[in-house]
N, C-alpha and C positions, 0 to 999 in steps of 0.2 A: 799562341799558345800561351805567350806569356803574356801579363801583364802589366804595365809600368803606367804611374799617373804623377802630372806634377801638382803639388798642394803649394799654394802660395799666401795661404793664410790659416790658421787655426782653428777656425770655423770650420773647412772644407776638411782639415782632418779630422774632427769632432762627428764628421757626418760619414767618414771612414770606417771610424771608431764603432758609432751607432750599425753600419751596415755590417761588419767583422763579429758585433755581439749578436745582432738578429741571427744571423745565420750562420754563426758558431763556425765563424773561419778566424784562420790569422794573415794577415798585413804585415809585411817589414818596412820598414819606414827608414830612409838615408836621410837625416834632420843635417841641412850644410849651410854655410855663408858665404854669398859673391867677393869673391877677394884673396879666399882660403885658398892657397896650394894644394894641400892637403885633403882640402873638400873637389877641387875639382879632381884632381887625381882618383877619387873613390867613385865619384860619377859615374864615368867611363862605364868600367866592368859590373855598377850598380845595374845599370839601366840594360845592359847585355846580359847580365845573368837573368834578370829579368823577361825576357824572352824565350827561355830555359827552365822556367818554373810554370807551375801553376797557381801560385800563390803568386798574393798583390804586391808586387813593389810600387811603393809611396815616396819621392822625395819630397822635402819639405822646402822650402826656403825659408828658410828664417830671419833673413839680413835683414826686414822692417822689422822683426819682433824677436829680435834676439834675447833680451831679456826675457819675457816671457814666455821664450822656449826653454831657456836654462832656467827659470823658476820652476813652472811646470812641469817639466820632469829632470830636474836636479840634475843637468850636465853643465856640463863648466871646461869643456872642452870642444870644437867640430872637425870632423863629420863626429857624429854621433849615428847609431845604430838600434831600431828599436824596435822590436817584436809586440804588435798587438793582438789580443784574441779576448774576446768574452768580457769588454769592458776593459780590460787591465793592458801594461805595457811593464816591459821589462827593458834592459840595456843589455844589447847582446853582440856588442862588434865582434866583428868574425877575426879571425889568428889574422890573414890577410886580407886587405881591400882588392881584390882578382876577382875575376869572373867565378872561378873557382870557389872560392871563402865565400863571395854570397848564394854560390847557387848551394855548397853544402851546408850554408845556416838554413837554407829554404828546407831542404829536404829534412832537414832534422826536426821542423815545425812541418809540417807536410800531414 
């Protein structure tokens, strides 16, 4: 049912954004960095929520491109949750980084 996609560079994320724009669909992305305990705790429920949703969930490892991720998306802290729709993005961190929190976020944008 659900879809989860690992993106390791921003070029791949651009491709996801293009698909969302062309197909008029949304995607929810979790941007994280290696070694961040908050990121590691958020990644597990994010992946589980992806299995319960029809929206594409994308987890983006920004470790190698941290400065670019911060500059491009205005992120000052990780993890960060973004919604991509029609070529635009907005930060939409859930109230709780749990399966239920991410699932509720996906339902709000479906």
